[in-house]
C-alpha positions, -999 to +999 in steps of 0.1 A: -435-577+237-456-545+236-457-531+200-437-500+200-462-482+178-478-472+211-452-445+212-473-413+208-454-400+178-456-433+160-493-437+169-498-403+152-478-413+121-497-445+118-533-434+125-540-438+088-524-472+086-547-486+113-578-472+097-568-485+063-561-521+069-580-528+038-602-554+024-604-574-008-638-576-024-650-598-052-677-601-077-704-623-061-741-622-068-746-587-079-716-566-087-681-556-079-679-532-050-651-527-026-633-507-001-599-499-014-571-477-002-578-445+016-579-413-002-592-393+027-605-365+006-623-384-021-657-385-005-686-370-024-711-348-006-722-367+025-758-377+024-770-375+060-798-399+069-828-381+083-843-396+115-875-415+108-899-410+137-919-440+126-889-464+123-898-498+138-867-513+154-885-546+161-889-552+123-851-558+121-849-549+084-811-548+086-804-574+112-823-601+095-802-597+063-771-598+084-781-630+101-790-646+068-756-638+052-738-651+083-757-683+082-753-689+045-719-674+035-696-667+064-661-681+057-658-701+089-690-714+105-670-726+134-665-690+146-703-683+147-713-685+183-749-671+186-749-665+223-716-646+222-729-626+192-760-616+212-740-605+242-715-585+221-743-568+202-759-558+234-725-547+248-721-524+217-755-509+224-748-501+260-714-486+251-731-462+227-764-454+244-760-438+278-791-450+295-787-487+286-770-512+309-767-549+303-763-573+333-751-608+327-730-632+347-707-656+329-726-688+318-758-675+333-790-686+314-805-651+314-795-615+310-811-583+321-814-551+301-820-518+318-831-486+301-831-457+325-854-469+353-869-498+334-855-533+331-865-567+316-849-601+318-844-623+287-837-660+283-805-671+267-810-709+270-826-712+235-800-691+216-780-718+199-782-710+162-781-678+141-819-680+135-825-682+173-810-647+175-838-632+154-865-640+180-844-629+209-834-597+192-870-589+184-879-592+221-850-570+231-856-544+204-892-541+214-882-534+249-855-509+239-879-491+214-906-487+240-883-469+264-860-450+239-886-436+216-890-399+221-854-395+233-824-382+213-814-418+205-818-427+168-833-462+167-819-468+132-784-463+147-792-488+174-798-515+149-765-508+131-747-508+164-761-541+174-752-557+140-717-544+142-713-556+177-722-591+166-699-590+136-670-581+158-671-616+172-664-630+138-634-610+125-622-574+123-633-569+087-669-579+086-690-547+092-723-531+084-719-498+065-745-470+068-759-456+036-735-427+039-705-449+045-714-472+016-718-443-007-683-430+001-669-465-002-681-467-038-666-434-046-632-445-032-631-477-052-643-460-083-613-437-085-631-407-100-656-381-088-668-346-095-647-319-079-619-294-082-588-315-080-571-304-048-558-322-018-567-302+014-558-304+050-563-284+082-531-265+090-527-238+117-565-243+122-572-232+086-584-250+056-552-253+035-545-264-001-518-291+001-516-301-035-534-289-066-536-319-089-523-313-125-548-306-153-578-300-129-599-269-123-579-260-092-546-261-111-559-242-141-573-215-118-538-210-103-543-224-068-510-229-050-497-252-022-505-237+012-532-214-001-559-209+026-595-214+016-615-190+039-649-193+023-668-218+001-697-203-017-715-182+010-701-202+039-671-195+060-646-224+065-638-212+100-640-242+123-652-263+094-640-300+096-620-315+068-649-339+058-674-310+058-651-290+035-647-320+011-685-323+010-689-287-001-661-288-027-672-320-043-703-322-064-717-331-098-696-323-128-701-290-146-716-273-115-701-241-102-684-235-069-669-202-056-641-201-031-623-172-014-586-177-009-557-159+009-521-164+001-490-157+023-455-148+011-442-130-019-469-122-045-496-132-020-526-113-007-541-109+028-576-100+018-596-130+004-596-132-034-625-148-052-621-179-075-651-190-096-646-227-106-666-253-123-664-289-110-651-315-134-646-352-133-615-359-113-597-391-119-574-400-091-544-419-102-537-450-082-503-453-100-474-428-100-443-435-121-410-421-133-378-433-148-349-431-124-312-432-132-295-461-149-328-472-167-345-482-134-382-476-136-403-467-106-440-474-102-459-467-070-493-483-066-512-464-039-543-485-039-562-510-061-591-492-077-610-500-109-583-484-131-551-497-115-543-524-140-548-501-170-528-473-153-499-495-146-499-509-182-497-474-196-469-464-171-448-494-180-452-488-217-441-452-213-411-461-192-400-489-217-401-463-245-378-442-223-353-470-219-364-488-188-343-519-181-356-529-146-384-519-123-392-510-087-428-517-078-435-498-047-466-509-027-456-496+007-486-482+026-510-497+000-540-510+020-554-530-009-586-528-028-602-548-056-592-584-061-596-583-099-571-554-101-545-573-079-548-602-103-544-579-133-512-564-119-496-597-110-506-610-144-485-583-161-453-599-148-462-637-149-465-659-180-486-686-163-493-702-130-516-695-101-518-659-088-543-664-060-568-690-047-599-680-028-613-707-005-648-703+010-666-721+037-674-752+016-650-775-002-665-767-036-661-729-030-625-728-042-616-706-071-581-702-086-571-672-106-541-676-128-518-657-151-522-656-189-494-652-214-506-624-237-495-589-225-468-601-201-440-577-195-404-586-206-384-606-181-365-576-167-352-575-131-380-566-107-380-556-071-411-550-049-411-527-019-436-535+009-440-527+046-464-532+074-489-509+057-491-532+026-522-552+030-547-574+012-545-569-026-509-557-022-500-589-005-516-610-033-493-593-058-462-595-036-470-632-027-475-642-063-444-625-076-423-640-047-436-675-049-431-676-087-396-664-083-403-634-104-394-605-081-372-599-050-393-586-021-376-558-001-387-538+029-407-550+059-432-578+066-466-569+053-499-565+072-510-601+070-546-598+058-555-630+040-593-627+039-618-618+012-649-597+017-680-592-004-706-565-004-743-572+001-769-544-003-792-537+026-828-526+022-822-491+036-793-483+012-766-495+035-744-525+029-730-555+047-693-562+041-688-598+052-658-622+050-667-650+026-633-666+019-596-666+027-571-663-001-540-684-006-509-674-025-493-698-050-485-731-034-517-728-012-498-707+013-519-684+036-505-651+048-534-646+073-520-631+104-483-634+093-479-614+062-454-616+033-419-619+046-394-598+026-364-615+010-343-585+020-354-568+052-346-531+057-345-518+093-339-482+101-316-470+129-317-434+142-292-418+166-309-392+187-301-388+224-336-377+231-353-404+211-329-432+203-341-458+178-313-483+170-336-513+173-361-515+145-394-509+162-427-524+151-438-494+132-471-508+119-499-526+137-507-558+119-536-582+114-524-604+143-528-573+166-565-570+158-591-585+181-608-616+167-585-619+138-588-650+116-563-678+117-553-703+090-533-735+095-517-729+061-500-698+073-463-701+079-453-681+110-416-689+111-404-674+079-373-652+081-358-628+056-329-642+036-309-610+043-313-580+066-299-546+061-299-521+090-295-486+076-289-452+091-319-430+091-307-395+102-326-379+130-331-348+108-349-367+081-370-385+106-379-352+122-389-337+089-412-366+082-428-363+116-433-326+114-447-324+078-469-354+079-481-378+052-502-352+034-474-326+030-454-341+001-440-327-031-464-320-059-457-354-075-457-373-042-422-387-048-395-389-021-363-408-029-357-424+004-331-450+014-354-479+004-358-465-031-321-458-035-312-492-022-334-511-047-324-488-075-287-497-068-296-534-065-313-534-099-286-514-115-260-540-105-283-570-113-271-590-143-300-614-141-337-614-133-355-638-110-358-636-072-331-661-062-307-647-088-313-612-076-306-621-040-274-640-049-261-612-072-269-586-045-246-600-019-216-577-026-240-547-025-255-560+007-221-564+024-210-530+013-242-513+023-242-530+058-207-518+064-214-483+052-246-480+073-231-494+105-202-470+101-226-441+097-243-451+130-210-455+147-199-420+136-232-406+149-227-422+183-191-410+187-201-375+200-222-393+226-191-412+237-205-446+227-182-472+210-204-492+186-178-518+178-192-553+172-162-569+189-151-605+193-169-628+216-145-635+245-170-660+261-175-662+299-206-656+320-218-619+320-217-602+354-234-568+351-247-546+379-276-524+368-294-496+386-324-475+375-335-441+389-356-412+378-350-375+381-379-369+404-384-375+441-403-407+448-402-413+410-433-391+406-437-363+381-464-338+373-475-327+338-453-300+324-422-313+342-391-330+328-390-366+338-359-386+330-349-422+335-312-430+341-298-465+338-263-473+350-244-505+342-211-518+356-193-547+340-181-569+369-171-597+345-137-605+329-146-598+293-158-567+275-194-563+264-202-550+229-232-530+216-249-533+249-283-516+249-316-518+268-352-510+260-379-501+285-411-521+287-442-505+304-480-504+304-477-466+300-471-458+263-451-427+274-426-450+292-425-477+266-395-485+243-371-459+255-336-469+244-305-469+265-273-473+245-240-482+263-220-498+234-187-513+245-184-517+283-150-530+294-144-550+326-147-528+356-161-499+336-193-481+345-215-464+319-246-444+323-274-433+299-303-410+305-335-409+284-365-386+288-398-402+297-418-372+286-426-362+250-400-342+232-412-312+211-397-281+196-401-252+219-429-229+207-439-252+179-475-265+176-483-297+157-504-292+126-486-261+114-476-255+078-444-238+089-415-257+104-394-248+135-366-224+128-331-239+126-316-242+160-349-243+179-345-261+211-363-293+219-379-297+254-390-331+268-418-328+293-447-348+307-477-338+286-502-316+303-530-341+293-513-370+312-536-385+339-526-397+373-513-432+372-486-455+384-468-480+362-438-504+363-408-500+341-386-530+333-356-534+310-350-558+281-314-562+270-294-570+239-257-574+233-237-584+202-229-619+215-259-625+237-241-617+270-270-598+286-277-591+322-300-616+339-336-606+345-330-603+382-301-578+377-326-550+384-361-550+398-388-532+379-391-495+389-425-479+396-429-445+381-460-423+387-477-393+372-498-369+393-522-354+368-534-318+367-568-308+379-591-300+349-611-269+341-649-273+338-668-248+317-702-234+326-716-211+300-746-190+289-754-172+257-777-147+240-783-136+204-786-100+194-785-080+162-754-060+156-761-023+157-775-010+124-785-045+113-820-059+116-849-047+137-831-050+170-856-073+188-830-100+198-846-126+176-827-142+146-843-133+113-832-135+077-810-107+064-796-098+098-760-097+111-760-113+145-738-114+176-738-144+199-726-132+233-711-160+253-703-160+289-678-186+301-670-195+337-644-220+348-661-239+376-635-266+377-604-270+399-578-266+372-568-237+349-568-237+311-536-236+291-541-234+253-578-232+251-604-218+226-641-211+223-653-218+188-686-214+170-693-238+142-720-235+115-740-266+110-767-250+088-747-249+055-750-222+029-767-190+040-749-186+073-716-168+072-694-168+103-671-138+109-657-138+144-659-175+154-628-184+173-615-169+206-585-178+228-594-184+264-559-193+275-548-192+312-583-191+326-581-197+363-607-216+385-636-193+392-627-169+364-653-156+340-648-144+305-670-130+278-666-133+240-688-122+211-692-144+180-706-127+149-723-141+118-746-132+090-779-149+081-786-144+044-819-132+031-818-163+009-815-187+039-844-211+036-843-233+067-867-228+095-840-230+122-804-221+126-781-249+136-748-241+154-723-259+175-705-243+204-671-260+212-649-251+241-617-270+242-582-270+258-558-284+233-531-292+258-554-309+283-575-325+256-607-314+274-636-306+251-671-294+259-696-290+230-732-284+225-754-282+194-778-253+193-810-251+173-825-216+172-857-209+153-858-183+125-883-157+138-909-138+120-910-100+124-927-091+157-938-058+172-918-029+159-888-017+177-883+021+179-854+042+193-857+054+229-835+071+254-833+076+292-823+055+321-840+024+334-836+018+372-848-016+385-874-013+412-867-048+425-844-077+416-844-078+379-841-104+351-831-091+317-843-112+287-829-119+253-860-105+234-892-086+243-912-115+255-920-130+289-910-165+277-876-153+263-844-166+278-831-149+309-796-136+302-787-115+332-798-108+368-794-075+386-803-063+421-828-036+428-814-001+421-794-012+391-794+015+364-791+009+327-791+033+296-823+028+275-816+023+238-850+011+223-885+001+231-911-023+218-946-022+233-944-026+270-907-036+269-876-014+269-842-024+256-812-014+278-774-016+274-766-042+300-729-040+297-705-029+270-731-028+243-747-061+253-785-055+251-812-069+274-850-064+276-871-056+306-908-047+312-911-009+315-932-015+346-902-031+364-884+002+364-889+034+384-868+024+414-843+046+432-808+043+418-784+025+441-751+041+450-734+007+454-714-007+425-736-027+401-735-064+408-745-081+375-748-119+372-748-133+337-770-165+336-750-196+328-776-218+311-754-249+310-731-262+336-718-298+334-724-318+366-696-318+392-683-353+399-667-357+433-654-390+449-654-397+486-618-391+491-588-396+468-589-426+444-561-450+449-538-455+419-534-492+426-553-520+442-546-557+449-580-571+446-602-581+417-625-552+423-629-519+442-659-498+452-660-462+439-682-439+459-691-402+453-716-376+443-726-357+412-742-323+416-756-298+391-775-265+395-800-275+368-803-312+373-784-345+372-801-368+348-780-400+353-745-414+358-726-443+343-692-458+346-669-477+322-639-498+331-619-499+299-644-506+271-669-523+295-699-504+309-702-517+344-726-492+362-756-471+354-778-451+378-807-429+368-817-398+387-848-391+367-873-397+395-851-388+425-863-366+453-833-342+447-828-337+409-797-316+416-777-342+434-771-380+433-748-403+452-732-434+437-716-465+451-703-486+422-685-520+424-658-519+397-642-551+384-605-547+376-584-567+351-547-572+359-525-542+352-538-508+341-576-501+341-590-469+327-621-459+347-644-433+332-672-418+352-698-398+332-726-377+347-752-362+324-773-330+328-790-339+295-783-354+261-759-325+252-744-316+285-722-341+304-691-342+326-664-369+327-638-378+352-611-404+343-590-425+366-563-450+358-562-477+385-536-505+385-544-539+397-513-555+413-508-590+425-517-601+461-482-592+473-480-560+454-461-574+424-467-559+390-492-577+368-490-575+330-519-558+313-537-580+287-531-570+251-557-587+231-595-588+229-619-561+239-595-547+264-577-531+235-608-516+221-613-487+244-613-459+219 
């Protein structure tokens, strides 16, 4: 069954959960270091690693340490396959480095590595042990270094890429961390840092305060929720990423930082207001707590950092003093952290016995951590909340409390990560996080890949005709969904909850959660949802402590809650004319006719159109069916897990349900806004504009109260297709010029000047833009202040040209020798992005520029330049006879007003022509134009063979450097055009292997390191008779992005 978290909205909700499947780290040979839960904004200033031009890749300073640790300490030597590790390491390199291609046939004794036009063959026959890898990697790295040095490829990154590619064959949690990543990891697990004490997010495209933390510099200064930070020190936050903003706000304690803030609403201000703050040590609480009604305490553990045990001890003491008689321990969404802290938390509630056992790769490497009597909490009733986002250290605590009968576990099955990692320092300041053990809960039970099963499972049900969710979907991806996950024969995969409660989750509450997002919570981060209310009521009514006793005593509450919640669902379904009666099984063989149809001719829709699926059932049997419902199954995430609810269907009765296949959004509402849709705003369900052309099967899976479901052959799978939109392609050119009255006017960037960057954009693609922007981003840091840096370029048609003018200041105090900017052109709806990093030298003062007047008339075809120099960039071309007003002069050059205040420079000697009476025909130079990729004819959306040939051409006015193709995550083709007779055009004929089901084919043509074009096709491989084949779900096939 395909996990329903592939639904786009659920994928968005759970992006953090995927990233945070955490690790446990332990003290082994040199310190306690670990990666705990995510606090996305707790990074200290990022320390970027400068490229070392003398770096010797063949020394393998990182890779040798990695191989040594794998050989000596990896938890399961049976998973170490040197040849596979070498191939995966090389595959990771070719996926990351455009000009590298690796050729290898299955079981072949050799492989060939290509770099651009060079290639070399390497022997695999002798690669049988980890140390055999060192010699082979040295040969390969020497070859790569020879042909990559001098390019934009960072050879230090290549070594890290290779190491991580090898580690991916072992398990999902062994990884090499760069020095920057390692530094941030240490800050996260430390739980404190120097900063201001605010949680920030990007809302409405602006840097927004989400939550000032109490008793911090931000709170004392009076910052409010939804304040907009428009400037940090002397740097605009326009187009600044979240991580960049964090790096600027964090810093050493007792250091100053100045921010400028705007505030909307009553008492606010539109003009930025200055706040001078001093950074302080910010301690991030990993435990939140409060005393709820009826003496029920509530403690939420967000992660396991160095202070978690002490924080929880203080919280429990405070709540006991306030009259706490029972406790809810909430570890939902807690990705784990430090093993010692998990042991400390479990020890608070246990008098004695094992808490966790760690077992390494040798029999003697077994360590048991147990509970100790002193400091144990009173034996009050205890309930633990977990879900699929509870991982690692959270599972240790839940498993120990469950297996010792101390607490009842409520919620959903946990993530299932039962492995232990340790950190090893690397010579360059990075670190290796490697799996050295698996942990066992009391009774030597492993949860690896299966998780902790709750005693009482809570499953939400939402009634929404546009997005029905009566069946509890798999909200969280789990360990068993990850490629190369570990296994353990001590894991019990057949556990079931003792009780299950399906509860009504109103569509309005679900919508609020989706719209606001995880970072938009009340100041104290507390939401009393159904799960909290349920366990509060369970503990209030509990006369006894102990897991089994709590379950037994809860049965009246469970029965009452089930009845109330099902009744709520039934009431919500009544307006939809669905009878949700459970009914009595009348027996008999079901006889159900089923039809499927879509709302579009030939079952084909285009982006921006409504696309509905209608299922009709007729009960031809003699007994009624009860709670009949169906779920769609499809390779297309947009078509997956759509629910069709029929309820009771009497003999001879026909019922129909229609569900949208597109995405449903509030009309006029853009995700990422701090304001919510107005009440009564209509929802529209359309195929997203970004959808690519593809064809997919849709089949139905059924359920009925008494198991009387239609047979599989009742309805054949339906094929539904999307015909994607043509995409815009942006060619662009730019020039820099001083704003009038600023600087010396010579067109060169100098300190102390206010500059304009004139940008000319042309849509050279076949499709229009929708919601599109041209943004300028500052990469130089303090000393460059952006003003106008964001322009809408919506509804830009093919062939249309537009011009915008970015503005910024370069401070007199700016000390760098070059200005670093990034130009980003993106269409938000189409998810098309073009970007280029610009490096512009800071110029010294040249020849003086003086005012001049008159008219310049080109004597011949003319090229205007950015500054008064023959090697300056050409910005505009004009025919002979073109006339321009003269505004300044410098030596033999004159500056003219090319168009609407946009200056250009020409040699005075190029003037003196006769003015043409024809309208001026000016051509702004487009310095960068991504290659145009064309295929020889339309690409078929499906094929029946194991491979196809893709043929076509790539053309570019400047040059085509090379072209490569991916099928899914696998790079299958590379062709260099470096030494071709025609540098502007290349043809390709690529054999592409196809796996069964859906294949994402990406064709990339490069003009250079910064300019590339991509075309993406989704090609289905069907069976030899055209039957639908199921797309594989595990392995590298799932690692495309």
